[in-house]
Structure formats: structure tokens, C-alpha cells
MARVO-951573 format. One record per residue (C-alpha): residue in one letter; x, y, z. Coordinates in steps of 0.05 Angstrom, whole numbers, plus 5000, padded with zeros to 4 digits. Example, Ala and Ser with C-alpha at 12.3 -4.5 7.8 and 13.67 -1.06 7.14 Angstrom:
BEGIN
+-----+------+------+------+
: res :   c1 :   c2 :   c3 :
+-----+------+------+------+
:   a : 5246 : 4910 : 5156 :
:   s : 5273 : 4979 : 5143 :
+-----+------+------+------+
// end
This chain:
BEGIN
+-----+------+------+------+
: res :   c1 :   c2 :   c3 :
+-----+------+------+------+
:   m : 8768 : 0179 : 4915 :
:   p : 8841 : 0198 : 4924 :
:   f : 8857 : 0235 : 4989 :
:   s : 8880 : 0297 : 4951 :
:   d : 8812 : 0302 : 4917 :
:   f : 8778 : 0294 : 4984 :
:   v : 8817 : 0352 : 5013 :
:   l : 8800 : 0395 : 4952 :
:   a : 8726 : 0378 : 4961 :
:   l : 8727 : 0399 : 5034 :
:   k : 8763 : 0462 : 5015 :
:   d : 8709 : 0481 : 4965 :
:   n : 8653 : 0463 : 5015 :
:   p : 8626 : 0530 : 5044 :
:   y : 8597 : 0496 : 5107 :
:   f : 8663 : 0465 : 5125 :
:   g : 8699 : 0530 : 5114 :
:   a : 8651 : 0568 : 5159 :
:   g : 8656 : 0515 : 5214 :
:   f : 8731 : 0514 : 5211 :
:   g : 8732 : 0590 : 5214 :
:   l : 8687 : 0590 : 5276 :
:   v : 8732 : 0539 : 5310 :
:   g : 8792 : 0581 : 5293 :
:   v : 8760 : 0645 : 5319 :
:   g : 8738 : 0610 : 5383 :
:   t : 8807 : 0581 : 5394 :
:   a : 8839 : 0648 : 5382 :
:   l : 8792 : 0682 : 5431 :
:   a : 8804 : 0629 : 5484 :
:   l : 8879 : 0636 : 5475 :
:   a : 8873 : 0712 : 5478 :
:   r : 8832 : 0708 : 5542 :
:   k : 8882 : 0661 : 5573 :
:   g : 8939 : 0705 : 5551 :
:   a : 8904 : 0767 : 5579 :
:   q : 8893 : 0731 : 5646 :
:   f : 8965 : 0709 : 5648 :
:   g : 8989 : 0778 : 5629 :
:   l : 8945 : 0810 : 5682 :
:   v : 8971 : 0762 : 5735 :
:   a : 9042 : 0776 : 5713 :
:   f : 9029 : 0851 : 5712 :
:   r : 9000 : 0850 : 5782 :
:   r : 9057 : 0807 : 5807 :
:   h : 9113 : 0850 : 5779 :
:   y : 9083 : 0920 : 5772 :
:   m : 9032 : 0925 : 5829 :
:   i : 9038 : 0922 : 5905 :
:   t : 8985 : 0896 : 5952 :
:   l : 8975 : 0901 : 6028 :
:   e : 8922 : 0861 : 6066 :
:   v : 8904 : 0880 : 6137 :
:   p : 8857 : 0833 : 6176 :
:   s : 8809 : 0860 : 6228 :
:   k : 8846 : 0826 : 6285 :
:   d : 8908 : 0868 : 6271 :
:   k : 8918 : 0929 : 6316 :
:   s : 8925 : 0976 : 6257 :
:   y : 8857 : 0956 : 6226 :
:   h : 8816 : 1009 : 6262 :
:   w : 8870 : 1061 : 6251 :
:   l : 8865 : 1047 : 6176 :
:   l : 8789 : 1051 : 6176 :
:   s : 8793 : 1121 : 6207 :
:   w : 8847 : 1140 : 6157 :
:   i : 8803 : 1116 : 6099 :
:   s : 8743 : 1154 : 6124 :
:   h : 8787 : 1216 : 6130 :
:   h : 8812 : 1210 : 6057 :
:   a : 8754 : 1178 : 6020 :
:   k : 8706 : 1236 : 6028 :
:   r : 8676 : 1228 : 5958 :
:   t : 8655 : 1156 : 5964 :
:   q : 8580 : 1145 : 5962 :
:   h : 8579 : 1075 : 5993 :
:   l : 8585 : 1084 : 6068 :
:   s : 8576 : 1050 : 6135 :
:   v : 8565 : 1087 : 6200 :
:   e : 8601 : 1079 : 6267 :
:   t : 8569 : 1114 : 6326 :
:   s : 8610 : 1136 : 6386 :
:   y : 8602 : 1181 : 6446 :
:   l : 8648 : 1239 : 6458 :
:   q : 8659 : 1268 : 6528 :
:   h : 8677 : 1342 : 6529 :
:   e : 8720 : 1379 : 6580 :
:   s : 8657 : 1404 : 6614 :
:   g : 8634 : 1332 : 6624 :
:   r : 8578 : 1338 : 6572 :
:   v : 8571 : 1276 : 6528 :
:   s : 8553 : 1283 : 6454 :
:   t : 8541 : 1233 : 6399 :
:   k : 8590 : 1227 : 6342 :
:   f : 8577 : 1193 : 6275 :
:   d : 8636 : 1169 : 6234 :
:   f : 8624 : 1149 : 6162 :
:   v : 8671 : 1095 : 6136 :
:   p : 8671 : 1062 : 6068 :
:   s : 8624 : 1002 : 6065 :
:   p : 8647 : 0933 : 6043 :
:   g : 8666 : 0935 : 5970 :
:   n : 8716 : 0971 : 5925 :
:   h : 8737 : 1043 : 5934 :
:   f : 8790 : 1087 : 5901 :
:   i : 8832 : 1141 : 5935 :
:   w : 8880 : 1191 : 5903 :
:   y : 8940 : 1193 : 5950 :
:   r : 9006 : 1226 : 5935 :
:   r : 8996 : 1226 : 5860 :
:   k : 8975 : 1154 : 5858 :
:   w : 8909 : 1118 : 5853 :
:   i : 8899 : 1067 : 5908 :
:   r : 8846 : 1014 : 5904 :
:   i : 8817 : 0995 : 5971 :
:   e : 8776 : 0932 : 5978 :
:   r : 8739 : 0920 : 6044 :
:   n : 8718 : 0848 : 6051 :
:   r : 8669 : 0821 : 6103 :
:   e : 8663 : 0746 : 6117 :
:   k : 8591 : 0726 : 6126 :
:   q : 8606 : 0656 : 6150 :
:   m : 8657 : 0674 : 6204 :
:   i : 8648 : 0718 : 6265 :
:   d : 8689 : 0738 : 6325 :
:   l : 8663 : 0695 : 6382 :
:   h : 8681 : 0748 : 6434 :
:   t : 8650 : 0809 : 6401 :
:   g : 8599 : 0777 : 6354 :
:   t : 8624 : 0819 : 6295 :
:   p : 8642 : 0788 : 6227 :
:   w : 8714 : 0779 : 6207 :
:   e : 8737 : 0833 : 6159 :
:   s : 8798 : 0852 : 6120 :
:   v : 8821 : 0913 : 6081 :
:   t : 8865 : 0905 : 6020 :
:   f : 8905 : 0963 : 5990 :
:   t : 8930 : 0958 : 5918 :
:   a : 8974 : 1009 : 5882 :
:   l : 9017 : 1013 : 5820 :
:   g : 9092 : 1004 : 5829 :
:   t : 9136 : 0962 : 5873 :
:   n : 9155 : 1012 : 5926 :
:   r : 9129 : 0991 : 5995 :
:   e : 9142 : 1060 : 6024 :
:   i : 9072 : 1084 : 6003 :
:   f : 9040 : 1033 : 6049 :
:   f : 9089 : 1049 : 6104 :
:   n : 9069 : 1122 : 6098 :
:   i : 8996 : 1104 : 6101 :
:   l : 9006 : 1064 : 6165 :
:   q : 9047 : 1120 : 6196 :
:   e : 8993 : 1171 : 6179 :
:   a : 8938 : 1125 : 6206 :
:   r : 8977 : 1115 : 6271 :
:   a : 8989 : 1189 : 6279 :
:   l : 8916 : 1204 : 6266 :
:   a : 8895 : 1153 : 6319 :
:   l : 8945 : 1181 : 6370 :
:   q : 8919 : 1251 : 6355 :
:   q : 8849 : 1229 : 6373 :
:   q : 8875 : 1198 : 6438 :
:   e : 8920 : 1257 : 6456 :
:   g : 8908 : 1281 : 6527 :
:   r : 8868 : 1218 : 6543 :
:   t : 8880 : 1152 : 6578 :
:   v : 8863 : 1089 : 6539 :
:   m : 8834 : 1031 : 6578 :
:   y : 8843 : 0959 : 6553 :
:   t : 8808 : 0896 : 6576 :
:   a : 8823 : 0823 : 6561 :
:   m : 8779 : 0793 : 6507 :
:   g : 8798 : 0722 : 6492 :
:   a : 8872 : 0719 : 6476 :
:   e : 8881 : 0793 : 6462 :
:   w : 8872 : 0862 : 6491 :
:   r : 8814 : 0904 : 6465 :
:   q : 8801 : 0977 : 6478 :
:   f : 8750 : 0984 : 6533 :
:   g : 8701 : 1041 : 6520 :
:   f : 8729 : 1106 : 6493 :
:   p : 8792 : 1142 : 6516 :
:   r : 8778 : 1183 : 6578 :
:   r : 8807 : 1249 : 6598 :
:   r : 8873 : 1243 : 6634 :
:   r : 8864 : 1254 : 6708 :
:   p : 8915 : 1303 : 6737 :
:   l : 8959 : 1272 : 6789 :
:   r : 8947 : 1330 : 6836 :
:   s : 8873 : 1313 : 6837 :
:   v : 8887 : 1250 : 6878 :
:   v : 8909 : 1269 : 6949 :
:   l : 8943 : 1212 : 6986 :
:   d : 8979 : 1219 : 7052 :
:   e : 9040 : 1264 : 7055 :
:   g : 9097 : 1238 : 7012 :
:   v : 9062 : 1175 : 6988 :
:   s : 9045 : 1199 : 6918 :
:   e : 9114 : 1228 : 6908 :
:   r : 9148 : 1164 : 6930 :
:   l : 9108 : 1121 : 6882 :
:   v : 9116 : 1168 : 6823 :
:   q : 9191 : 1174 : 6833 :
:   d : 9199 : 1098 : 6837 :
:   v : 9159 : 1086 : 6773 :
:   k : 9196 : 1140 : 6735 :
:   e : 9264 : 1114 : 6757 :
:   f : 9244 : 1045 : 6732 :
:   i : 9222 : 1072 : 6664 :
:   e : 9282 : 1117 : 6654 :
:   n : 9336 : 1065 : 6672 :
:   p : 9325 : 1001 : 6632 :
:   k : 9400 : 0990 : 6622 :
:   w : 9412 : 0989 : 6697 :
:   y : 9377 : 0923 : 6701 :
:   s : 9420 : 0888 : 6650 :
:   e : 9486 : 0926 : 6651 :
:   r : 9516 : 0969 : 6705 :
:   g : 9585 : 1000 : 6699 :
:   k : 9650 : 0962 : 6689 :
:   a : 9694 : 0921 : 6734 :
:   r : 9752 : 0956 : 6766 :
:   h : 9806 : 0916 : 6730 :
:   s : 9768 : 0901 : 6666 :
:   k : 9739 : 0938 : 6607 :
:   d : 9681 : 0890 : 6602 :
:   p : 9614 : 0913 : 6630 :
:   v : 9584 : 0881 : 6691 :
:   f : 9519 : 0846 : 6675 :
:   l : 9470 : 0845 : 6733 :
:   g : 9418 : 0803 : 6697 :
:   i : 9361 : 0832 : 6739 :
:   p : 9293 : 0823 : 6704 :
:   y : 9268 : 0889 : 6678 :
:   r : 9199 : 0890 : 6710 :
:   r : 9168 : 0923 : 6770 :
:   g : 9111 : 0902 : 6815 :
:   y : 9071 : 0945 : 6863 :
:   l : 9018 : 0929 : 6915 :
:   l : 8970 : 0982 : 6941 :
:   y : 8930 : 0959 : 7000 :
:   g : 8881 : 0991 : 7048 :
:   p : 8807 : 1003 : 7061 :
:   p : 8760 : 1013 : 7002 :
:   g : 8749 : 1083 : 6975 :
:   c : 8816 : 1111 : 6997 :
:   g : 8844 : 1125 : 6928 :
:   k : 8882 : 1063 : 6905 :
:   s : 8850 : 1057 : 6836 :
:   s : 8844 : 1132 : 6828 :
:   f : 8918 : 1141 : 6839 :
:   i : 8936 : 1088 : 6788 :
:   t : 8891 : 1122 : 6737 :
:   a : 8923 : 1190 : 6751 :
:   l : 8993 : 1158 : 6748 :
:   a : 8978 : 1130 : 6679 :
:   g : 8958 : 1200 : 6657 :
:   e : 9022 : 1229 : 6686 :
:   l : 9064 : 1178 : 6649 :
:   q : 9021 : 1181 : 6586 :
:   y : 9010 : 1106 : 6593 :
:   s : 8948 : 1064 : 6580 :
:   i : 8917 : 1016 : 6631 :
:   c : 8904 : 0942 : 6620 :
:   l : 8849 : 0917 : 6666 :
:   l : 8853 : 0843 : 6684 :
:   s : 8806 : 0807 : 6731 :
:   l : 8838 : 0746 : 6763 :
:   s : 8769 : 0722 : 6786 :
:   d : 8747 : 0713 : 6713 :
:   r : 8729 : 0639 : 6708 :
:   s : 8752 : 0635 : 6636 :
:   l : 8823 : 0657 : 6655 :
:   s : 8872 : 0600 : 6653 :
:   d : 8947 : 0596 : 6667 :
:   d : 8965 : 0595 : 6593 :
:   r : 8918 : 0652 : 6576 :
:   l : 8946 : 0695 : 6633 :
:   n : 9017 : 0683 : 6609 :
:   h : 8997 : 0701 : 6538 :
:   l : 8960 : 0764 : 6558 :
:   l : 9018 : 0790 : 6599 :
:   s : 9066 : 0777 : 6541 :
:   v : 9023 : 0814 : 6489 :
:   a : 9003 : 0873 : 6532 :
:   p : 9007 : 0940 : 6494 :
:   q : 9071 : 0979 : 6501 :
:   q : 9073 : 1035 : 6551 :
:   s : 9017 : 1008 : 6593 :
:   i : 9004 : 0992 : 6666 :
:   i : 8975 : 0923 : 6680 :
:   l : 8924 : 0930 : 6736 :
:   l : 8902 : 0870 : 6777 :
:   e : 8847 : 0896 : 6822 :
:   d : 8823 : 0862 : 6885 :
:   v : 8871 : 0803 : 6881 :
:   d : 8845 : 0779 : 6948 :
:   a : 8780 : 0760 : 6913 :
:   a : 8816 : 0711 : 6868 :
:   f : 8868 : 0680 : 6913 :
:   v : 8873 : 0676 : 6989 :
:   s : 8925 : 0654 : 7037 :
:   r : 8937 : 0580 : 7038 :
:   d : 8925 : 0581 : 7113 :
:   l : 8855 : 0609 : 7103 :
:   a : 8841 : 0559 : 7048 :
:   a : 8863 : 0502 : 7094 :
:   e : 8817 : 0526 : 7150 :
:   n : 8756 : 0531 : 7105 :
:   p : 8768 : 0493 : 7040 :
:   a : 8695 : 0490 : 7019 :
:   v : 8691 : 0566 : 7014 :
:   y : 8751 : 0574 : 6968 :
:   q : 8742 : 0513 : 6925 :
:   g : 8730 : 0518 : 6850 :
:   m : 8740 : 0594 : 6846 :
:   g : 8768 : 0591 : 6775 :
:   r : 8813 : 0557 : 6724 :
:   l : 8873 : 0600 : 6741 :
:   t : 8918 : 0565 : 6791 :
:   f : 8959 : 0600 : 6844 :
:   s : 9024 : 0571 : 6817 :
:   g : 9004 : 0595 : 6748 :
:   l : 8997 : 0666 : 6774 :
:   l : 9064 : 0664 : 6809 :
:   n : 9099 : 0638 : 6746 :
:   a : 9066 : 0691 : 6704 :
:   l : 9091 : 0746 : 6750 :
:   d : 9164 : 0725 : 6755 :
:   g : 9173 : 0656 : 6723 :
:   v : 9221 : 0637 : 6668 :
:   a : 9169 : 0655 : 6614 :
:   s : 9149 : 0722 : 6646 :
:   t : 9159 : 0782 : 6601 :
:   e : 9205 : 0842 : 6609 :
:   a : 9192 : 0917 : 6611 :
:   r : 9128 : 0908 : 6650 :
:   i : 9094 : 0949 : 6705 :
:   v : 9042 : 0911 : 6746 :
:   f : 8999 : 0943 : 6799 :
:   m : 8958 : 0900 : 6846 :
:   t : 8906 : 0927 : 6894 :
:   t : 8872 : 0894 : 6954 :
:   n : 8828 : 0915 : 7011 :
:   y : 8852 : 0857 : 7055 :
:   v : 8927 : 0847 : 7051 :
:   d : 8925 : 0795 : 7106 :
:   r : 8886 : 0748 : 7060 :
:   l : 8943 : 0746 : 7009 :
:   d : 8991 : 0689 : 7008 :
:   p : 9062 : 0710 : 7028 :
:   a : 9089 : 0678 : 6964 :
:   l : 9048 : 0727 : 6922 :
:   v : 9075 : 0790 : 6955 :
:   r : 9148 : 0771 : 6965 :
:   p : 9203 : 0814 : 6933 :
:   g : 9210 : 0800 : 6859 :
:   r : 9136 : 0795 : 6850 :
:   v : 9119 : 0856 : 6891 :
:   d : 9177 : 0905 : 6895 :
:   l : 9141 : 0960 : 6932 :
:   k : 9083 : 0956 : 6980 :
:   q : 9045 : 1019 : 6999 :
:   y : 8989 : 1027 : 7049 :
:   v : 8934 : 1074 : 7026 :
:   g : 8890 : 1085 : 7086 :
:   h : 8839 : 1131 : 7116 :
:   c : 8849 : 1206 : 7111 :
:   s : 8900 : 1238 : 7155 :
:   r : 8898 : 1310 : 7180 :
:   w : 8945 : 1330 : 7124 :
:   q : 8901 : 1297 : 7071 :
:   l : 8837 : 1328 : 7097 :
:   s : 8868 : 1397 : 7097 :
:   r : 8896 : 1389 : 7026 :
:   m : 8830 : 1363 : 6999 :
:   f : 8794 : 1422 : 7028 :
:   q : 8843 : 1470 : 6995 :
:   r : 8835 : 1433 : 6929 :
:   f : 8759 : 1441 : 6929 :
:   y : 8759 : 1512 : 6958 :
:   p : 8823 : 1546 : 6935 :
:   e : 8797 : 1615 : 6954 :
:   q : 8792 : 1596 : 7028 :
:   p : 8849 : 1612 : 7077 :
:   p : 8893 : 1555 : 7104 :
:   a : 8861 : 1565 : 7173 :
:   a : 8794 : 1543 : 7145 :
:   a : 8825 : 1479 : 7117 :
:   e : 8858 : 1464 : 7184 :
:   h : 8792 : 1476 : 7220 :
:   f : 8756 : 1428 : 7173 :
:   a : 8809 : 1374 : 7184 :
:   e : 8804 : 1382 : 7259 :
:   q : 8728 : 1377 : 7259 :
:   a : 8729 : 1317 : 7212 :
:   l : 8778 : 1278 : 7255 :
:   a : 8738 : 1295 : 7317 :
:   a : 8678 : 1262 : 7284 :
:   s : 8717 : 1199 : 7263 :
:   d : 8788 : 1177 : 7246 :
:   h : 8763 : 1127 : 7195 :
:   i : 8742 : 1173 : 7138 :
:   s : 8757 : 1152 : 7067 :
:   a : 8775 : 1200 : 7010 :
:   a : 8712 : 1179 : 6973 :
:   q : 8670 : 1201 : 7032 :
:   v : 8704 : 1268 : 7036 :
:   q : 8696 : 1280 : 6961 :
:   g : 8623 : 1261 : 6965 :
:   h : 8614 : 1311 : 7022 :
:   f : 8647 : 1367 : 6983 :
:   m : 8602 : 1352 : 6923 :
:   l : 8542 : 1368 : 6967 :
:   y : 8572 : 1436 : 6984 :
:   k : 8605 : 1455 : 6918 :
:   s : 8602 : 1530 : 6931 :
:   d : 8590 : 1530 : 7006 :
:   p : 8655 : 1518 : 7044 :
:   r : 8624 : 1543 : 7109 :
:   g : 8568 : 1492 : 7102 :
:   a : 8620 : 1437 : 7089 :
:   i : 8654 : 1454 : 7155 :
:   e : 8590 : 1463 : 7196 :
:   n : 8560 : 1397 : 7171 :
:   v : 8624 : 1357 : 7173 :
:   r : 8591 : 1301 : 7213 :
:   c : 8547 : 1287 : 7153 :
:   i : 8608 : 1253 : 7122 :
:   l : 8593 : 1192 : 7164 :
:   q : 8521 : 1185 : 7140 :
+-----+------+------+------+
// end
């Protein structure tokens, strides 16, 4: 049979025509699907903008609060429970509903925004035990400003919730995590140190904050127009030392409230703290924060004491003494940093740790003086005459000259509305 006749026979065959048609339709559908996928990818690439925020980013929790504030109509929710402390001291429970993992849509500034919250089930944060998450924002257009506006609003909302409060951070792994909930700012006047001590410290810290250029550039040479570069590292270290309960930590907390700074708590006696981790933590500390190293004598002691009794101070942690010194003022140490160290036993500290450059200002915070006792009495009983405050101070010092501020405050708490009883039973402070 000639080939032309064979082709005509296939053409007239209804089964062949139907099969060829099915193949054609299938091919066309496959091409259409591929084309649609390619077109969708091209459309998303050129006409849509996407922002992904992982849970380890600092803005992640800001954005979750922002989403819960705007996505009020979503029906798929997760709950976050927190405790809120009121001005009166009463603590209440607060429930925040945030969108659960999945897809959500928000109408924002005349645009629909698709929000996808993903939760990894196979990966968790080893420090907190929580799964890794991410939030992805998708919007039409190519203007990034919409995401910038969202981040700005989320940040403003977070700062509004922290307004009038001091945020505490603690080291978790290689980063700083918020410790508890922001606490009410403690007024500086509520911490009564000896006369002139508080004013001296506050003035020094404020001068440091307000004069960053002084450390790098100061004036011009007499016969030159070029500025004189001092090259002094822009960082400041403080050491508060004295008996326990005399107000060292309380003053630092009140100072942070006065400056509207946060506090980063770091324990040098933490056995997981290494030289590299300490350097990293100091370099990534939140802006406008005070780094607080409490009880540094518990982590490092004088080399003379260690030589006298090496077995006692052996194996106290992975952090080395030289690593701490380099972190405080070494080549890799960071700028624009305020570090406060506290100790109850200053004689146990190595001289290299407290030399100028690492500790720029040392301040003794000791037992209550006559002036302190009088001021504390006036603070607790403002309606009493100054003579009553002086009488209380005289009676207290007659009982003992080693009274801490914590003891005095505890005594006043027993006689909240009885100033006469506080004076008559002043010897109870020592009990």
C-alpha cells in the first residue's frame, strides 16, 4: 500500500482521530499549565513584592503584635498569655490573640497584603525550646515603602507598650532576649545614696552620652584648620562597690529609668560563657542600654588570692580572665558602651580589672550615713517635720553605724503609717 493511501486510511479511522485529539488536548493543557506557572512566576517577580522575617530577627515580635492589632477579623488564632503589672502593684493576666500559622489577608492603606506565618516542626530553638518560625508579607506592586511603613508602625507600637518602663535583657546563647516583661521605671529620687553620690554618677553618665564627638574630635590646632583627633575609645566603665543591700543594683535600675535606657544582665559566673561569646554579646548589645555585670568578684578574684588557694578558684568557668579584659577594652571591644560592674568585695578584684580604661569611675556605696537616714525618713513620711527625721537618724546611728538601706526600707515597711513607731522601735532594724 502506498504511503499516501496509508495516511488517508488513518485519517478516515475514527479511533485514530479520537486518540490524536486526546493527545493534542493533553499537550495543549500541559503547555497551558506550564505557561500559567511561568506567567505566575514572572508576575510575582516583576509585579509583587515579598518580605520574609524570621523569628530570630528583633522585629519579629513587633510584627506579630502589629498583625494582631490589624487582623481583627481573622478566625484562625493563637493565644499568647502575659502578666501586666499596674501602677498600684496589682498583677493581671492579659491574653493576646495573634494569627495562627497559615495564610491571612489584611487590608492596609488601600492594598491587600497576604501574610503567611510558617512554623518549622523539625527545627526548634535550643535555648527556648520553641519552634523556628517566619512571617512572609506579600503585596502587589514594587514599592518597598509599604513594608518600611509596616515596620515603622510595628516598632512604634512596641515602644508605646514599653513607654514609661525599663526593659531587661538577659543573654540567651549568642543573643540578647527580653527577660520577663518591662517593669515600671523606678524614679531616681527613690534611691537615696550618700550626699552627692547619686548626682555625681548621673552627671558623669549624662556627660558621656551627650558628648560622643569629644572622644574622637576635639577642637582645632592653633595654627591649623584641621581638627585634632583624640582617638579616645567612646566607652565608659563604672564600678560600684560596698556591702550588700546598700543600693548598688537599685541605683543602676533607677539610672536606666532616668536615661530611658534598657538593662542587659550578664552573669560572668555562667559556665557556658566563653571568651568569644562574651565578645559577641558585648558587640550586639541593644542600643541605649546599660550592660550590668553583677558580683564580678564571684567570677574572678585577685591573682594573689588564687595563688594562695588555687584549689578553691580552679575550674570556675570557661571564661578566662584575659578574655574578660580584652572584651572590656581590647582591640575588638565595641564603642558607645556603658558598663556597670558591682561587687561586695572590691579587695578580691584583680588590679588589672579595675584600672583606668576598664573602670573609669569607682564609687563606694556603703552603709547609711546620718544624711541618708534623714532623707529616707522624709521620703517615707513626707508629712513629718525635719526634726523627726533627724531624731530617727540619731537613734539609728546610736543603735549601729552598719545599717544598710535595705534594712531601713524593710523597717519602714513595718511601720507604713506609723512614723512614731518607726522611731521608737528603731533598734528593730538590726533584728
